[in-house]
Residue, then its C-alpha position, 0 to 999 in steps of 0.5 A: x453494479x453488486x460488488x462480492x469479493x465473498x466466494x469472488x465468482x459473482x463478483x469477479x464476473x461482474x467487474x470482468x463484465x463491465x470492463x469488458x463491455x467498456x472496452x467493446x463499446x468505449x466512451x468518447x475520450x477525455x481531453x486533459x483539463x491542465x497545461x501541457x506537461x502539468x506532470x512532468x516533474x513527477x510522474x513515474x516511468x511505467x514497467x515496458x510491455x514486452x507482450x503484444x497481446x493486448x490483455x497480457x502484460x510483461x515485463x522485466x524486474x531486476x533488483x540490483x544496487x545502482x547510484x540513487x541522488x536522494x537530493x541534489x549532491x547527496x548520492x547513495x549506492x541504493x537498493x533498485x529495481x531497474x536502476x530506478x526508486x521507485x522501481x517502474x510503474x506496473x499498470x494493467x487492466x483488471x482481468x490482465x494476466x501479468x507476468x514479471x520475470x524477476x532476476x536478483x542482482x543484488x548480494x541477499x536473497x529476495x523475493x516481490x510481494x505484491x501488497x494487497x493483490x488477491x492473487x494465488x499463494x504461490x504468486x505472494x512472495x513470501x518465502x517459506x510459505x509461497x515460494x523459496x527466497x530468490x538467491x543473488x544471480x537467480x531468477x523466478x517468474x510471477x504470473x498471475x490474472x489480476x483480479x481487482x481494480x485499485x492502487x497497490x505496490x510491490x516490495x520485498x519480503x525478505x528482510x523487509x525493514x532493511x531491502x524496502x528501507x533501502x529502496x525497493x519499492x514501486x506502485x501497481x496501478x490496476x485500471x478498469x475502464x468503467x471508471x472513465x464514466x464513474x469517475x469522469x477525471x482525466x487527469x490522474x497522478x499515482x503518487x507514492x510516499x516514502x523515506x529514505x535514511x541517510x548517515x552523517x557519513x552520506x551512506x544508507x543508514x544502518x538497518x539495526x540503528x538504535x537496536x531494539x529501542x529503534x525496532x520498538x519505535x520503527x525507525x524512519x528515513x530522514x529524508x522524505x521523498x514522493x515519487x523517488x524525489x524531494x518536494x517535486x513540482x506540480x502544474x494544476x489549472x485553477x478549478x480542474x479536478x485532479x484524481x491522485x492515487x497515493x501509496x504509503x510505502x514508507x518503512x514507518x512513516x504515517x502520513x497526514x496529508x494537508x492542502x491548507x485551509x480551504x481545501x479538502x480532499x475527495x476520498x473515493x477509494x481506498x486499498x480495495x478500490x471505490x467506496x460505497x460513496x465519496x467523502x470529503x476530507x479536510x486531512x487525509x490519514x495513511x497509515x504505513x501500507x495504506x493507500x487512497x484514491x481522491x479528487x483534489x481541486x485546486x484553486x488559486x490564482x495564476x502563479x501562485x502556489x500551494x504546498x501538499x504537506x504532511x501534518x504531525x500525526x501521533x502514533x505513539x511516544x517520540x513521533x511528534x516531538x521535537x518533529x517538522x512538518x513536511x513538504x511533499x509536493x509544490x503545486x504550481x496555478x498555470x496561467x490558464x483560464x480558471x475552470x468551470x465545467x459541469x460538477x463530476x458524477x458522484x462515485x458510488x458503488x453498492x458494496x455488500x458486507x460478508x454476513x456475519x452470521x455464523x461467524x467465528x470469533x477470535x480475540x489477540x492483543x498485540x503486545x510489546x515485551x522486554x527482556x528482563x536481563x537482556x532488556x530487549x524489547x520483543x513484539x507479538x500477537x499475545x505476547x508470541x513473536x513471529x518465530x514462536x508464532x500459533x497461526x490463526x486456523x480456518x477453514x475455506x469459507x469460514x467468516x471470521x471477526x477478530x477483535x483487535x486490541x493493542x496494548x503497545x505504546x505505538x500505532x500498529x497498520x495490520x496488513x493481511x495478505x491475499x484477502x480482503x476485509x472490513x473494518x467494523x464499529x463497536x456495534x460490530x456494524x461495518x463502518x460507512x461508507x462501506x470499503x474493501x482494506x487489506x490494511x488498518x491502522x490501530x492507534x495505541x491503546x486502542x481496539x479494532x474489529x475486523x470481518x474478514x471471510x476465506x473463500x478460498x486459496x487454500x495457503x499460509x497467509x501472513x498478517x503482520x505490522x507493516x511498520x517493517x522493524x515491528x514485523x521483524x520484532x516479532x509483530x507477525x503471524x499467519x492464517x493458515x488456511x485450509x492445510x493441516x496444523x501439521x505442516x505450519x513451521x514458524x519462520x526462523x527469528x531475523x527472516x522478515 
């Protein structure tokens, strides 16, 4: 099966045809291998579907301030979707039409951006480029067909560092019915990683804490959450596989996931769906905004406890010094007999990279400067912060190779709105296994090369660091696609 995002016509037809065929002749349903209510303490609630049509999912999301219990006895007035953190999970099949009726009951304007989804520009949720900000008391309806299977997420794109830090984010799971046979793991779980900063007075931390230096580092929360909870419990049958769809929705924090000695992650997918083939990894590093689709097989004696942890990861100066390893999910082995079923099928997907013939080459530097007088730090692409931005110009059909040099003391997970790309090695060959990405980590003092094709959907699409303080501090630009340069207007300072 060939999956070709270039132009999206052939690739979309293949994916949708597979989904339709699977729905028309469904495979026999698999039974759970786990104990009853194995994921009850961690599973996120789903947004109720208000539409009876099986191919239309229609939901309501209200952004509002609600009390939230960060941990037992610590309650803050947080920013929520539908009164919960994370917001309700959006769950659809690939090819479904999604309708989101969004109401803003916050004290500030907001929007919803659907991170990683290749949807029309009018649905991208970026004020100024795709829609007007939704003012307090107002509503906006997002309406589009979901083109790709995979794990995505949603969050605001107005004062993003503050609003995400205060609790506005949620999971977005797009299923492909064909994967019931190609992956063949019945027990699936979405794991959304985040954190929240609470001060000594028991209130949400000032989003400008630490001033310019705080922005330059990227503010991390002092309470690490998994699906909105501190170290939730999960039951596991020894030897029985589980499929985890993992999202890093933190504002600045990287996660280096570890299940302990002797355990590995079988990574089968990432940002843009399944990989070309699976890989075994001892640790799983996720930059902000990145996702991973993995199979894990816990093993142990009845009652034994395993712990999913985040080990220390060096994203630059100050990120490992005097820091602690974080406990994330407590896994208890049940008293069921150890599962010794048939081996899982090898997960493989034919991915055809974009052709590099006739590519346009662009070089960019990620820079950090300090004003000689004010001493304030300022990020930029090639020393230009977003409020003075010169866009990346592209025409429909362009294929471009971007060489990105990170000259700063910190790593940057860069996210491109609206399009997938491939990461290239130093020889400008796509990294194996092939995978489609929308977010890539560019480690400090290193270089990354990206291959991207702009085949459709004219508009102004953001490209920015997903450490949201860094974006607010200038590390944001845009691809101005098939539009006159005279139409481009930079954001005003403070917009993101």
